[in-house]
N, C-alpha and C positions, 0 to 999 in steps of 0.2 A: 506360742504357735498361736493359740485360740486367743490372746489379749489380742495380738497383732494383727489378726481376722477382723478382731470388733473396733480394734481403734479405725483399721482401713474403711468399714464399713459404717463407724461415724464420721469418719472424715466425707467422704462421698455425700454422707447426710444435710453435712453443714455446708456444702459446697454449691454455688446457684451456679443451676447448669449454662447463666450465658456467660458470667466471668470466668468462674471456675475459683474463685476465692470463697473463705468464709460468706455466710448471708450474712448482709447489715440490714437491719429495721427490716425483716425477713415478711415478704406478703405473700398469702396464699390465694392461689385459684380455686373456682369452683370442681376444677379435676384433680387437686389437691395435691398441682405440681408452686414449689416456692421458690423464691426468686427475692432479690437484693431492691429494694423502692426503688431505688433509682435504677437499674438495669430493668425492669420492665418499665419503667418510666418514659424511658428510651426507645425499649422496642416499641412501644405503642405509637410515641409520634415518627419513628422510622418508618411504622406502617400508613400513619396519616398522611407522611410526604410520599410515599408511593403510590397511595390513591388518587386520582383523577378526582374523583369528587367527593364527599363529606363523609370521614367513617365514621359509621354506626355500630361495629364493635370488631373486637379484634381475636387474633388466636393465639394459642399456649403455645409460645416457642419449643415448645419440648412433646407434644400429643396433638397440638393443633386444633384444639378444643375450642369452640365460639364460646367467647366471655363477651356479655351484653353491658354496658354497664349501668349502675342501681339507677343514676338520676339521668336520665335521656337529655338532658337538657345543659348536662354539667359540658365545658369545654375538654377535650381528651386531653387536657395538660393538668386536669383535676382528675381525670378517673383514675390514676396508681393509685392517688391520697386515698380514694373510696375503696379500695380495694382490702379484704381484710387483713388482718395482722397473724403471723402467725406465731401468736404467744407462746404456743409449748417448744417451738423450733426457737425461740429467743430463751426461754427459760434453761432450756438444753445446754445452747452454748454460752453463756454465763456460770453453769454449772461445769462447765469442760474447763470452763479460763479458773476455776477455782472460786467464781465470784458468787457465793450463794444467796448474796443479797435482791430483791428483783423489787426497786426503789417505786413510792407510791406516786404517780402520775401526776393527781393532782396537789400534790404537797411540792412537788417538783418545779410545775406550773409559779407556784408563790415563793420560789427559794430554801425550800424546808426540805430536809429529808429523813424518810420514816418507811419499814419495811414494809411492801405491800404483801397484802395477804388475800384479795380477792380481784376479781375482772368483771367487769360489765360486758357483756356483748355487744349490746347497741352503742351503748359509750366508745366501745373499744380502748378502753383506759384500764389503769390498776389503781387499788386502793387497799390503802392501811384500814385498821377499824375503825377509828376516827371518821374520816372520810366514809367509808361505807356505810356508816352508819346515815352522817346526812345525807347522802346517795337517795337512803329508801327513804328519809324525811321528805324530799321535795316530792309533792304533786308529779310532777314529768316525768320520773324517773323510780318512781318507787313500784312499777310492774316489770322494770326488765330484768331481764334475765342475768346473775349475778351467781360466778362460781368461784369457791374457794381454789385459790394457789395449790395447798394440796391433793386437793383431783386431778390439776392438769399435768403437775410434776409426776404422777404415777405412769403416763402417756410417755415413752419411750419412740414412738415411730416416727417423730419427729411431721405429724399429722395433726395438724387441728380440725378436727371435726365440724366447728362453727363455723366453715369456709362452705358447708354444704345445707345451705340455708333451705329451710323448709316454706321460705315466704315467695306467694305466686312471682313471676318475672313481668306477667302482664296488669297484675291487680296487687302491690305490693303490700297492702295492708290485712291482706289476706292470705291464709295457710295454705298449702298446696295439700288436697286432700284425697282427689280420683286418679283415675289415668283414665284417657282416652282411645282404646286400641285400634278403632278406625284411625285415628289420623297421628299416633303414637305419640301424646303428648301430655305431661303433664298437667292437670290445672285445678284450680279451685271451684269451689260452689259459684263463683260468678260467672269463672270462664264457660262451665257449664252450662246455666242459662242463656248463656247470650249467644257461644259460638257451637255447643256439642248439643242441644237440642233432639235433634234427631238420628244421632249416633246411634247405635244400637249395643254398641260393648263400650261402657263407662262401667268401673269399676270402683269401688274405693278402696285405697290403699290400705287401710288397715283387712279388707276383705283377701285383697291379695296376697297378703304378707301373714296372713293368720295362720299359714303352716307352720312351722316348725324347721320341716324340710327346705324350706325355700335358701337360706342362706347355703348350710351341703351342694345344695343341689348347683346353685350359681357357683359353687366351690370347684364342683366338679367338673361344670361344662367349660369354665374358664382354665381349665387344666388340660381338656383335652385340648381348647384351642392355642394353650400353649405347647405343648405335645406335636400339634401339628404344625406349627409354626416352626418350632425346635426342626422339625423330619424335613421342614421345606427350607430352613436357612442353612442346615447343612447339606439340602443338595445343589442349592445355588452356590456354598463357598465351592462342593466339590467341583461344579460346571464352569467355577472360576479356576479352580485350580485345574481342572483340566485344559479349558481354554488357553491357560497360561505356558501349559507342557504343549499343544500344540504350535503355539506359536514359537516356541523356541525351537521347536521341532523346524516349525519352517524356514526360521531364520537359518538353522543349522543346514536344512538342506541349500538353503541361496548362497551359504557361504561355502558349502561341498561344492555348489553349481561355480559359483565366480570362481573358487581356485583351479576347476577344471578348463575354465573359459581360459585364465590367467597361463594354465600350463599349456592349453592347447596356441596360446596367442602364441606365447613362448618357442614351442616348435615351429609353428609358423615363420616366427622370424629368426630360428637359426636355419631353417629350409630357406628362408630368401636373401640371408644374409650371403649364405654358402651359393648360391647360385650367381649374386651381384659379386662376390669376389669372384669365382672361376668368369665371370664375364669379364671381370677387370683388367686377371690374368691374362683372357685373352688378347685381348685388349691392347694391353701393354707388350705383347710379345710381338704383335705385328708391327706397333708401333717402333719397340727397339729395333726392329728387323731394317723398319723403312729409314729410322734413325743413323743406325750402323751403316749403311751402304750410300746415304748421304755423305756421313764420315768419309767413307773409303772414298767416295769419287772426288770430295775436296784434297783430301791426302795425296791421288792420285793426278789432281790436276795440278797441285803444286811442284810434285816430283817431275810431270812434264812440261813443266815450264822450266823449271830448273836445266834437265837434260835438254829441253829444245833450246837455249842459252847455250851449252856447251859444244852442241854438237854444231849449233848454228855456225860459231866461233872458229872451232878448233877440226869441224871433220869435214870431209868432202860433200860436193853436191849431190853422190848418188847416196853415201851416209844420210846425209839429212834427208833425203826422200823416203829413202825405205823406212827412218826413224818415222816421216809425218804419215807413213804409210800404218805403220804397227802401231802410231797414236791411234791413228783414226778407228782401227779395229777395237782397240783397246776401250777407247770412251764408248763407241757404239754398245760395245757388250755391258760395259757397265750403265749408260742410260736406260739400255734397253731389262736391264735386272732390274733397276728403280723404277721405271714405268711400270714393268708388271706386278711391281709391291706395291704401287700405289693406284693402279689403275681401280679399282673397286674401293677405295680409301674414300670417306666421306666424314662431313664434321658431325661429331653428337652429341646431344642435349640431350642430358639424362636427367628425368625427372619421376618421383616416386607416384604411383598411382592405384588408389585404395582400392581393397578389396571391397565388391558389394557388404559386404557385410562389416567390416568400418564404417562403413558410411551408416549404415541403421545404427551402429552402436552408437555413433554420435549426436543422431536424431532420436534415441531413445529415450524417453522420460524416465525409464525404469529399468530394472533387472530381467524383470518378469511381473508377474501378478500373482494373487492367492486366492484361489478360487473357495469363494463362500457357500458353502453345502450345507442345506438346512434339512440335517438325517429326522428331526424331530420339531413337532409343534408343542412346544410348551406352554403354551395359552393356559392349558387344567391344570396344571402343576399344582395351582393352589386352592384347585377342590377342596382336598380335606380339611383344610382353615375355610373356607366358605361352608363345607356342610355343617362343619362346630357350630359357627355362629349362626347357622339357622337353625341351630338346636336351641339356643339360647335364644332365638327371638330375631336375632338380628337380620335383616337380609340386606346383600351389597346389591344385587340386583331385582327390578321387578319380576314375579313369576307369572306366565303365561294366563291364567288362571283367576289372577288378584290385577293384573295390571290396569289400567285407566288413566283416562287425562282429564287435566280441570284448568280451563279457560282462565290465562293469568293477565292478557291484556291486547286487546286491537286496535293498528294503527290501520289508518286510512291515509294511503297517499293518490291524494287527488288526481285525476288525470293518467293514472299510468293501467297499463296491461299489464300486470305483473302474470310472470311464466317459470320464472327460478328462482333461487337464492342461495347463498352461503354466505355464512358467520365468517369473518376475518377479525382477530386480533379479540380484545375484550370487549371493544365500544362500540363497532360498529359491523354491517352488515350489507355484501354487495348484491343489489336487486337485476334480473335482467327483464327488459321489458319486449312488447312486440313491437317498439319504435326504434328497432336499431341503437338500443341506448343500454351502456350499464347506471345502475345509481348505489352511491354509495352513502346509506340511511346509518342515521344515531339508534343504535339498538333499544336504547330506553326512551325514545322521545317518536320515532319514525320519520323524525326530520329528513328531508332529501339533503344532502352535503352537497355532489359533485354529481355532473352528468359527465358520462363517456359514450361517444360514439362509436358505432361498427358500423360495418358493410356488410349487414346480415340479423337476424332477428335470432338472438340468444335461444338457446334449444336447451343446457345445462350446463352447471357452474362446477370449478371443482377449485379447490384452494390447498397451495404446496407453503405450509406454515415456516418449514425448514428454509427453502429459500426466500420465503417472502412472495410468490408467485398467484397470477389465478390465471386459467386454465378455462374457456368459454366454446363452447360447441355450436355451431351456426346451423337454422333449418337449410341456409346457403353453403351448407356441406363444408364451410369454411370453417377453420379451427384457429386459435388465437393464444397466444399467452401475454401477460401484461404483467409490469411489477407493480407492487403495492407499495407509496410513498406515504407514510400516515395517514391522513382521510383523502387520498387523491390517487388516480390510477392511472399509470404512464402511459402513453399512448400503446395500445397494443398492437403485436407484432404478429403478422400469419405466418402460418407455419406451414411453409409451401412443401413441405415434404410428406404431407398428406394428398393424399387421392380419393379417400372415401367418402361417404356420408357418414359424418358421428352422429353419436348422439351422447348417453349418460358417460361421465368421467367420472372416476374413482382415485385416488394418489395412495399407494400400497406401495411401501416400502421405500426404493428410490425409483419408483416408477409410475407413470401416471396410465390407467387403464380406460380404454375407449372402447363403447360398445359400437358397433359397427355393421352391415347387413351379413348377416350369416357368422361372425365371429366376434370374439374379443380379445383388439389389439392391445399393444403397450409400446410405448417410447420412453426415453431418460426423460426425467424432471428435469435434465441441465441442458437437454441438447438445445441445439441454436434451430432458428428459425428454417435455416436452410440446411441443414443438416443433410449429408448424402444416405446415411444409415436408415431413416425413415423410422416404419412403425414395424414391429413383428407382433406374429399373430401368435395369439395364446391357447387359444381353446374353440374348437368351432362349436356354432351353438346356434337355433331356429331364430334369432333374432333380428328384426329389425329398428330402423332410427324414428319411427313414428309416433309409437307409445313405447317409452324407456326408461329405463330406473334400473342404477345397479350400486352395489356394494359388495367391498371386497373384507371378510372377519376369518381368523385363524384358517388362514390358505385356503378358504373357501369362497367361493364367485358366485352371491345370488342375484341373480337379473330376470326382468320380465321378457316374454319370447313376442312374436309376432303373433302367435295365438292367444294373446293374454294370460299365461301361465307365467307363476311364478319357478324359474330352474335354480336350483343350487347344484354348484358344481365345484368338482376340487379342480387346481390348476393346471393338473393334466387331464382334466375333461371329462373324469369321472363321473357321471351325476349321481349326486347322493339324494333327491329327493324332485318330486315336479308338481308343483299344486296347480290344483286347475278346477279351477269353482265357477258356474257360469253366474249364479249368482252375484261374485263380489267382480263381475266383469264392469265397464273396461279400467284397469288399471292404470292407474296415471303416471306414481312416483313410489318408493318403495326407499327405508331405511333399515338397517339392521343395526339393532344395540348390543352390547357388547356381552350380553346373556346370551346372544344366538335371535334374540326373540326380533321378527319382521314387522315393522309395520308398511302399512301400506294403504293409500290413497283409491278407493272409486270417485269416477266421476259421474255417476248413476243418479238419478233424482236429487242433484245439486251438490252431491259428494255426500262421503262417509269416511271413517276411519277403523280401518280395521287392525288386529295382529293374528300374526302366523306362529305358533309353537316354533322351536328349533327344528325339530325333525320336520316338517311341514305338513305335519298328520293331522292338526287343529285348527281350527280358526274358529275366530270372533268377529262379531263388531263390537267398537269399546266407544264410539261416536256416531249419531244416528248422522248428524248435520252439524254445520261450522256455524261459527257465530256470523258471520255476515258473509262469506264468502263462497259464492253461488255454482263457481267452478273453477274449482283446484289446481291446480296446475304441478307444485313442488313442496315435499315437505323435506327439510335438513334439520340436522340438533345444532345447538349450542357449541361450538367446535368439538371438544372431545365431552363434554356434559352429558350424560347420557339421560338428563333430568327435565331438560329443555329442549323443546319442540317447536319449529316455526311451520307456518303453512302459507302460502301462498297464494293468490288468483286475482285476477280484476283487479281493485283498487287497494285491497285490502291484503294485510299480512295481518296474521294472528298466533300470539305466542302460547305455548301450554304448556305443565307441568304434567311430565308422567309418573306418576304415582302407582304401588302396590296398598 
């Protein structure tokens, strides 16, 4: 049993995560994941094909760690060859195949064969005794790190630690010796002298790792993260299992409902057929009476005609007169009886008329619906994992005390008067101008790609990534939606169901939430422009549409009010907090980060940027002024990225990195 388990672990160790076959020519990444040379080569090439710009780095297929090529001038076709060979895994695979001998690479190139005993890290090649001696005699390779293969063979983990390079990425000729806590960056002496002179928290790695407890502490912290992750995994698996059970129950309820409907339809059909058959029998009885009377009349007429001939030929005149009188009376009685039977008779045109219920069934698109009742907000379900990571020094989100911004780039869009913006896709931004226009600009260059006319000045924008639609509120109380097609905006369509003055917009779940006077309303993102359903009210709040901003996170609405406050409300309308600070007014626009922190722009004194804590109790200024923008009008994030922030106003758009 133990041997079987060991064999299973070994096979898993030898398998390439990409092709699931035994690793061939194993290459190991800095994250210590190993792959076939050809597999990782194809992975890099695929990443290059899917990238519109030149590829400068790639990610590990397993853990997504970023890997930068050793030679920045090399083509991506050469990257895989320059990756570190996993010699230890090669030795283990050879040993597993009962091929104990590792050939000398230098001899093999000269069509000779000898057993390798050494490996050079710099040359990434194995040597026999003779070749190793020659290698050490050459001046250029005399200082190379050479390791005896016997030392490597004792390693049964399959992990070649030579892949953990101690050389600086920026200055490969230097070894990593220090760590900057301000930038959370590994540095060499040259890095510190050039880029980290003013940093207060730079320590040597020897000083940091001087304590013997470091490794044990790390292991304990990783164990706590693993425990929290396992706990979260079990909760998610249970959540999935519960959800499947609920869908099964819902399907069973729908099946029972269908059976009940079928049973009801069968009962109704039985009642209908009974009534139809009774009606048919009544009509048949009436018809039979009429037919029988007519048949009797015809038979009587035949009889009377026969009798008339006999009486006329053989009887006396008196007998014939009496016969005629009797015949007339009999005929009169028969015809009167027939007249009575058919007097109220009429032609019937019988057809089936469906009940209204059946009409609805024919036009129905579904047997019913399933109500998605959100019982709990699970946004904080991973908090234990985040807390354990924080203990280790890994901060997933910027914290209130540490958050700051760093200018990355300023874009000058000459002649524009920018008032709002939103990112669409990976490469473009839509900007609204105070000249009744929407502009698509290149995110990397700030170049205007296309212009689209509107009947009103844009006030705020909202992008629906799932539907690839953009929603626009205008100062003229108009609300538009338009489809994005690559780098163009199709003709905006006016949403005629809107009757309000509209401001900030925000996509949440399947709906678009809109700020109107004294309320937040919503409508379906898939609603047609002339939908009869219109907008429905969500919560009442003292908003107006002159100064406005709104975000929704974790089932909470954060919105600016007509009194220049920032209010946080639940979707049910309960107030969480109200931030009111005279020195922070007037507030122009807001965004809420995934951590719950709110960033907002103050227009006073040419503008400044502020941060508000998640509970609304603490506030501080993080940027005294912008680079070129004098009248900031809107701020927005780079799609779902909580690290890149854009600010627009006048002729400028500025890009900032949110840091902690």
